[in-house]
C-alpha positions in Angstrom: -4.4 0.0 17.8 -7.8 -0.5 18.9 -8.9 -2.0 22.2 -12.0 -3.3 20.2 -13.7 -3.2 17.6 -15.7 0.1 18.1 -13.6 1.5 20.8 -12.6 5.4 21.0 -9.4 6.1 19.6 -7.6 8.3 21.5 -4.0 9.6 21.1 -2.8 7.0 23.8 -4.1 4.0 22.0 -0.9 3.1 20.0 -0.3 0.6 17.8 2.5 -1.7 16.6 6.1 0.4 16.3 5.2 3.1 18.5 8.4 4.2 20.6 10.5 4.8 17.5 13.6 6.6 18.2 16.4 7.5 15.4 18.1 4.4 16.5 15.0 2.3 15.7 15.6 3.8 12.2 19.3 4.1 11.8 20.5 0.9 13.8 23.0 -1.2 11.6 22.3 -5.0 11.1 22.9 -7.3 14.0 26.1 -9.6 13.6 24.8 -12.8 13.6 27.3 -16.0 14.1 27.3 -18.0 11.3 25.8 -21.7 11.2 27.9 -24.6 12.8 26.8 -27.2 10.7 24.6 -27.5 7.7 21.1 -27.2 7.7 19.5 -30.5 7.8 16.2 -31.5 6.0 13.4 -32.4 8.1 10.4 -33.0 5.7 9.5 -31.8 2.3 6.8 -29.5 1.2 5.3 -29.1 -2.5 7.9 -31.3 -3.6 10.6 -29.1 -1.9 12.7 -29.8 1.3 11.9 -28.3 4.2 15.4 -27.4 6.2 16.0 -26.0 9.6 19.3 -25.4 12.0 21.7 -28.2 12.7 21.1 -29.9 15.8 21.9 -27.4 18.5 21.2 -24.6 16.5 18.2 -22.5 16.5 16.3 -23.3 13.0 13.1 -20.7 12.0 10.3 -22.0 10.1 9.5 -19.0 8.3 5.9 -20.5 7.6 4.5 -22.2 10.4 1.3 -20.2 10.8 -0.5 -22.8 10.4 1.2 -26.2 11.1 -0.5 -29.7 9.3 -0.3 -32.7 10.8 1.8 -35.7 9.3 0.7 -36.5 5.8 -0.5 -40.4 4.3 3.4 -40.5 3.4 4.6 -39.4 6.6 6.1 -35.8 4.9 6.0 -32.8 7.2 3.5 -29.9 6.1 3.9 -26.4 7.4 0.5 -24.2 6.3 1.3 -21.0 5.1 0.6 -18.4 2.8 3.3 -17.1 0.5 6.1 -17.6 2.9 9.4 -19.6 1.9 9.8 -23.1 1.9 13.2 -23.3 3.9 13.4 -22.8 7.4 16.9 -20.8 8.7 18.2 -18.5 10.8 17.0 -17.6 14.5 14.0 -19.6 15.3 12.9 -22.1 18.0 15.6 -24.6 19.2 15.5 -27.4 22.2 18.3 -29.5 23.6 19.1 -32.0 20.7 18.0 -30.0 17.8 14.9 -28.5 16.5 11.5 -28.8 17.5 10.0 -28.6 13.8 9.3 -31.7 13.8 8.1 -32.1 17.1 5.5 -29.5 16.4 3.9 -32.3 14.4 1.4 -33.6 16.6 -2.7 -34.5 16.1 -3.2 -32.0 18.6 -2.4 -28.9 17.3 -3.2 -30.1 13.3 -4.2 -27.1 11.5 -4.7 -26.9 7.8 -3.4 -24.8 5.2 -4.9 -22.1 3.7 -5.8 -18.7 3.9 -5.8 -16.5 6.9 -9.0 -14.4 7.8 -8.5 -12.6 11.5 -11.0 -10.2 13.3 -10.2 -8.0 16.6 -11.4 -9.1 19.8 -13.0 -8.8 22.4 -16.1 -7.0 20.7 -17.1 -4.1 22.3 -20.1 -3.9 24.4 -19.9 -7.8 24.5 -18.5 -9.0 28.3 -15.8 -11.6 27.9 -18.4 -14.0 29.9 -20.5 -14.1 26.4 -18.1 -14.1 23.9 -18.4 -17.7 23.3 -21.4 -17.6 20.8 -19.5 -14.8 19.0 -16.5 -17.3 19.0 -18.7 -19.9 17.3 -20.7 -17.7 15.1 -16.9 -16.6 13.7 -16.1 -19.9 13.0 -19.4 -20.8 11.3 -18.8 -17.8 9.0 -15.2 -18.3 7.8 -13.0 -16.6 10.2 -9.8 -18.5 10.9 -8.3 -16.2 13.6 -9.2 -13.6 16.6 -6.4 -11.5 17.5 -6.5 -9.2 20.7 -4.7 -6.2 21.9 -3.2 -4.7 25.1 -4.2 -1.2 25.5 -6.8 0.3 28.3 -9.3 -2.5 27.8 -9.1 -6.3 28.0 -5.5 -7.4 28.9 -4.1 -9.2 25.8 -4.7 -13.1 26.8 -7.3 -13.3 28.7 -9.9 -13.2 25.7 -7.8 -15.6 23.7 -7.5 -18.1 26.7 -11.4 -18.0 26.5 -11.5 -18.8 22.4 -8.7 -21.4 23.1 -11.1 -23.2 25.4 -14.5 -22.9 23.8 -13.1 -22.6 19.8 -9.8 -24.6 19.9 -10.2 -24.4 15.7 -9.6 -20.8 16.0 -5.9 -19.4 15.5 -5.5 -17.0 18.1 -2.9 -13.7 18.1 -2.2 -11.0 20.6 -1.1 -7.7 18.4 0.6 -6.4 21.0 2.0 -7.3 24.3 4.2 -4.6 25.1 7.6 -5.1 26.0 7.8 -3.1 29.7 4.7 -3.8 31.2 5.5 -7.4 32.4 8.7 -8.2 34.1 11.0 -10.8 32.0 10.0 -13.8 33.9 6.4 -13.0 34.2 6.2 -12.2 30.8 7.6 -15.6 29.7 5.2 -17.4 32.4 1.8 -15.8 30.7 2.9 -16.2 26.9 3.5 -20.0 28.1 0.3 -20.6 29.5 -1.3 -19.4 26.7 0.5 -21.4 24.7 -0.1 -24.7 26.6 -3.8 -23.3 26.4 -3.8 -23.1 22.6 -1.0 -25.7 21.5 0.3 -24.8 18.3 -2.2 -22.1 17.3 -1.3 -19.3 19.2 1.0 -16.4 18.3 2.4 -14.0 20.0 2.8 -10.3 19.0 5.3 -8.4 21.0 6.0 -4.0 21.1 7.3 -1.3 22.1 4.1 0.2 23.2 3.8 3.6 24.2 5.2 6.2 26.7 1.9 6.8 27.7 1.1 2.8 28.0 4.1 2.5 29.7 5.4 5.2 31.6 1.9 7.2 32.5 0.0 4.0 33.3 2.1 1.6 34.6 5.3 4.0 35.9 7.9 2.1 34.0 10.6 4.2 32.3 10.3 4.4 28.7 13.7 3.8 28.0 15.8 2.2 24.8 12.5 1.0 23.4 14.5 -0.7 20.3 17.1 -2.7 22.2 14.3 -3.5 24.8 11.9 -5.4 22.2 15.3 -6.9 21.0 16.1 -8.2 24.4 12.6 -9.4 25.0 12.7 -11.5 21.9 16.2 -13.0 22.6 14.7 -13.9 26.3 11.5 -15.0 25.0 13.5 -17.3 22.3 15.6 -18.6 25.2 13.4 -19.3 27.7 10.8 -20.9 25.8 13.2 -23.2 24.2 13.9 -24.8 27.5 17.1 -23.0 28.7 17.9 -21.9 31.8 18.3 -18.0 31.5 21.3 -16.2 33.6 21.9 -13.4 31.4 22.4 -9.6 31.6 21.1 -7.9 28.5 21.4 -4.6 27.8 18.0 -3.2 29.0 17.4 -5.9 32.0 18.8 -8.9 33.8 17.6 -12.3 34.4 19.1 -14.4 37.0 18.8 -18.1 36.9 15.3 -18.3 35.3 13.5 -21.6 33.4 9.9 -22.0 33.4 9.0 -25.1 35.5 6.2 -26.1 33.2 8.0 -27.2 29.6 6.7 -25.3 26.6 5.9 -28.3 24.3 4.9 -25.7 21.3 6.6 -22.4 21.4 4.6 -20.0 19.7 5.7 -17.5 16.9 6.8 -14.3 18.0 5.9 -11.5 15.9 7.2 -7.7 16.2 5.6 -4.8 15.7 7.1 -2.4 13.1 6.7 0.1 11.1 10.0 2.0 9.7 13.1 0.8 8.5 15.0 0.1 11.9 12.4 -2.0 13.4 11.1 -3.8 10.3 14.9 -5.2 9.9 14.9 -6.3 13.5 11.9 -8.3 12.9 13.3 -9.8 9.6 16.4 -10.8 11.7 15.3 -12.2 15.0 11.6 -12.3 14.6 8.9 -14.8 13.4 6.8 -12.5 11.7 5.8 -8.6 11.7 2.8 -7.2 12.3 1.9 -3.7 10.8 -0.8 -1.0 10.7 -2.5 2.3 9.7 -1.0 2.2 6.5 -2.7 1.4 2.9 -2.9 -1.5 0.7 -0.3 0.0 -1.5 1.7 0.7 1.3 2.4 -2.8 2.0 4.9 -2.7 -1.1 6.9 -0.5 0.6 7.1 -1.6 4.0 7.9 -5.3 3.5 11.0 -5.2 1.4 12.6 -3.5 4.6 12.3 -6.7 6.3 15.2 -8.2 4.4 13.5 -11.8 5.3 10.6 -13.7 4.0 8.5 -13.7 7.1 4.4 -13.8 7.6 3.3 -10.5 7.6 0.2 -9.8 9.7 -1.9 -6.4 9.6 -4.6 -5.0 11.7 -7.0 -3.0 9.0 -9.7 -0.6 9.9 -12.9 -1.9 8.5 -16.2 0.5 8.1 -18.9 -1.7 5.8 -21.0 2.0 4.9 -21.5 3.4 1.9 -22.5 6.8 3.7 -19.0 8.3 2.6 -19.5 11.6 4.4 -20.3 10.2 7.6 -17.1 7.5 7.0 -15.0 10.0 6.2 -16.1 12.4 9.1 -15.0 8.9 11.6 -12.5 8.6 9.7 -10.4 11.5 10.0 -11.1 11.6 13.9 -9.5 8.5 14.0 -6.4 9.6 11.7 -6.3 12.9 13.8 -6.0 10.6 17.1 -3.2 8.5 15.5 -1.4 10.4 12.9 -0.6 13.4 15.2 1.3 11.2 17.5 5.5 11.0 16.2 6.0 7.7 15.3 2.6 7.8 13.2 3.7 11.1 11.5 7.3 9.9 11.0 6.0 6.6 9.2 3.9 8.2 6.9 6.2 11.2 6.2 8.3 8.3 5.2 5.5 6.5 3.4 5.7 9.9 1.0 2.5 11.5 2.7 4.3 14.3 4.0 2.7 17.1 1.9 -0.8 15.9 2.1 -0.7 15.8 5.9 1.4 18.8 6.6 -1.6 20.9 7.0 -3.0 18.7 9.4 0.2 18.2 11.6 0.6 22.0 11.3 -3.1 22.8 12.8 -3.0 20.3 15.2 0.2 21.7 16.7 -1.0 25.3 16.9 -4.0 23.8 18.9 -6.6 24.0 15.8 -8.5 20.7 15.9 -11.3 21.4 14.4 -8.8 23.0 11.4 -7.0 19.7 11.3 -9.5 17.5 10.9 -11.0 19.4 8.0 -7.4 19.6 6.4 -6.9 15.8 6.2 -7.8 14.9 2.5 -10.4 12.6 1.3 -8.0 10.4 -0.3 -6.0 9.8 2.8 -8.9 8.4 4.7 -10.0 6.6 1.9 -6.3 4.7 1.5 -6.1 4.2 5.6 -9.9 3.3 6.4 -11.5 1.0 4.4 -15.4 1.6 3.5 -18.3 0.8 1.4 -20.5 -2.0 0.8 -19.3 -5.6 2.0 -18.5 -6.4 -1.3 -16.2 -3.5 -2.1 -14.6 -3.5 1.8 -14.0 -7.4 0.8 -12.3 -6.8 -2.1 -9.8 -3.9 -0.3 -8.8 -6.2 2.2 -7.8 -8.4 -0.3 -5.3 -5.8 -2.1 -3.8 -6.1 1.0 -3.3 -9.5 0.7 -2.4 -9.6 -2.6 0.7 -6.9 -1.7 2.1 -9.2 0.8 0.1 -9.6 4.0 -0.6 -12.9 5.4 -2.7 -12.5 8.1 -5.2 -9.6 7.6 -7.2 -8.6 10.8 -10.2 -6.5 10.4 -10.6 -3.9 13.2 -14.8 -3.3 12.3 -16.3 -0.2 12.8 -19.9 -0.8 12.6 -22.0 2.3 11.6 -25.7 2.5 10.7 -25.8 -1.5 11.4 -24.8 -3.9 14.3 -22.0 -5.1 15.0 -23.2 -8.9 14.2 -24.9 -7.6 10.8 -21.0 -6.4 9.9 -19.2 -9.0 11.2 -21.5 -11.3 9.2 -21.3 -8.7 5.9 -17.9 -8.9 5.9 -17.0 -13.0 6.5 -14.3 -14.2 4.1 -13.1 -15.2 1.6 -11.6 -11.5 1.2 -9.9 -11.5 -2.5 -9.1 -8.7 -4.7 
C-alpha cells in the first residue's frame, strides 16, 4: 500500500496479504468449538433480530462498521453496508457476555450509510497541518480516513490527530504489521487508539513483508500465517479485558492485562489476498482488507471468505484523461508491486498469468524497460482507476456494486493539485 496518496511506490511498499506461503493458501480450516448455548437476541434491525453469542461466549457483529445509537423504540441499530443481520462466531466478548449492547452509546453513535474512504496522511502536507484537510474531507462527504504503515508516518499518529480534530470521521489503519510491535505493545497501541476514537476506529492487521519486518526491523519473518492468526486471537482476548497467559504457536505472553479497560474494542480486519488468508479472515476476523485488484476481481475474491464480513479495499485512483501519462505511471506502479512474489501469485490465481508472464520474464532477466513495455493496457486500466472525475467515481462505484463495503481511494493527482483531485473525486461513488 502507499504510504500516503502520492508517495513513490517501491517493491518494499507492500500491501495486504504479502508474506503468504504455500501454507497460507493450503491450510485447512481451523476447528472452532461449538457454541455452549443458543445465540441470544440483543436487538432488532430492519425488522429482523440481531443476535450474538450466548453470555460468556464470543459473539461477532458482522456489521458493526458504523454503530448507530438506540432508536426511539429502544432498538439496537447496527450501521452496515451489505452485511448479514446475524451476529455469530468469534467476535468480542467480555466478562458477563457479549458487548454488543454496551457499544450503543451517544458518544459513539454513527449513522448507517455508504462509506467513502481516502488514504492519509497526504504527501507534502505536514501532520500538524492536516486539521484543515480532515475538516475539508468531512465537508466534501468523505466518511473515512485510512492510514498505512510502511516507511512514512506510523499507522496510528495520523488517526489520533483525526480523532481529536474531526471525531465524526471513521478511522482505519491498513495495515499494522503483526511483527513489528511486541504483542503487549501492539495491544497498548490499539487500545489507546480505540480510547481516543471510541466506536469509530478499525484495526487492520497483516503480515507486512520480509523487507519491512526483517530488513528494516531486524525481526525474523517466520510463519506469517500463524503469526497473524495468533495476533488476532491475542488481541481479541486482551482487548476484551482478559488477562493473557498463553503459549501461542508463534509467541508467548506471560500474564499481561491492559491496565486501562477498552470500553469499545475495535473491529479487527485482516489483510488478505489468496484463499488461505481469505479463509482465515472469514473464520477469525471482523472484516477483510484487499488491494491491487480490479472491480471484477472482487467477485472472485470475496466468496473465498466463507463468511459475510465487511470488505475494505484500497483503490488507486488517478483522475486524469491523459491516458498515455496515466498508463505510464500505472505501469511503474504495477511493475513495482506485481513482480513481488505474493502479488504475482495473486494475479496468477486471478487468471492474469498469460497477460503478465512477459513482464515477469523480462523483469527476471533484468530488463526493466522491457518489463514496463510488456504490461498490457487493459491490465493498467483494470487496476488503476483513471479518467474524468465522473468516470473515476463510477469506476469506484463498481467495486462497491461487486461487494466492497469500504472503498478507500489512494489518490494520484496528475496535472492537478492534490486539493483539486480530492475535491473532484468527492462522493458519492456509484456505478
